[in-house]
N, C-alpha and C positions, 0 to 999 in steps of 0.2 A: 909659542908666542902667537897671539891673535893677529891676523893680518888686517882684518876688517875693522873699521872704526865707525860705529854708529853713535850718534849723540842723541840723548833723550832729555826731555824736559816735560813737565806737566804744566799746562796752561788752561785755566778754567775747566778743569776736570777732563781734559783731553791729553792723552799721551802723544806728544809730538816727537817723531823720530826723523832725524836728519842724517845724511850720509857724509862721511868725512872724505869721500873719494870723488874726484871729478869724472873718473872713468870707472864704471862698474863692469869689469870684464875679467875673464880668467876663471876657470872652473873652481879653483881653490878659494879665491876671494868670494865668489858668488855663493858657494856652499857655506862659508863662514857667515856671510851676511844673512843668508836664509836661516841658519841655525839661531843666530842672535835675534832675528825678528820673531821666530817661533817662541823663544824664551820670554819675549816681551808681552805676548798675548795675555797671560794671566795678570800681569800688572795693569794692562789696559782694561781688563774685565771689571775692575773696581767700578769705573764709571761707564764702561761699555763703549769707549770711543778711542780710536787711534788714527792719527794723521801722519802719513808719510810725506815729508817735505823734501822735494828733489832739488832745492836751491843749490846751485853750484855744480850739479851733475850734468855733464854735457854728452855723456855716452853711456848707454846701457846695452850690454850684450843680450842677445836673445835668450841665453841661458838664464838670465835673471827673471824672465817672464814666468818660468816654472816656479821659481821661488815666490813670486808675488801671488800666483794662483794658489800655491800651498798656504801662504799666509792668509789669503782671503777665505779659504776653506776653514782654517783654524779659527779665524775671527768669527765666522758664522756659527761654528760649533760652540763658541764661548760667548755668543751674543754680544760681540764687539762690532760696532759700526766702523768700517774702514773707509777712509777717504785719502786721496792723493792731491798734492798741489805743487805748484812751481815747476812744472815739467818744461824743460827746454824744448825748442822745436824739434831737435834731433830725437830726444827721448819720446816726445809725443808721437812722432812719426813711427817709431818702433811699436808703440802701444796701439796705434791705429792699424798698422799692418798685421798685427797679431790678434786684433779684435778685442783687446783689453779695454778700449774706450767704451765698448758696449757692456762690459761686465763690471767695471769699476766706476766709482764716483770720483771724477777728476775735476778739480777746481783750478782757476787761474792762479790764485795766491792763497796764503794762509788765512787772511782775514775772511775771504769769501768762504773758505772751507769751514772755519770756526763758526761763522754765522749759520751755515747749513746744518751744523750739528744741533743748533738751538741751545737753550739753557741747560746747565749741568743738572743731572739727576743721579741719585745714588742707585746702586744695583737693586736695592730693596724696593725702589719706586717703579721698577720696570715690570 
């Protein structure tokens, strides 16, 4: 039985991924989330855009940093632009301490992130 709950939806050609957990901690949960995120990359590759929406997440274990870096690498390999949004102050602080704010594109909210993606384009137009 899967412990992690990721919610996905497509909005204007962007695969938006939300987390069903307020606290992302524990090795098993983080491994499951990491695997699920990896499985979503091919789906995001259709339009080449993925947004991780951290709404409702108030804690992220440092173990999750490795999963996000792994996701970023997989996105790069598949020509998927990855953005993050709606990070709480606690989560943003973890990202700052680990240097992720320099490696990832982080936006205040989903609207700002969606605007930063620009208009939808199909993979054949890239």
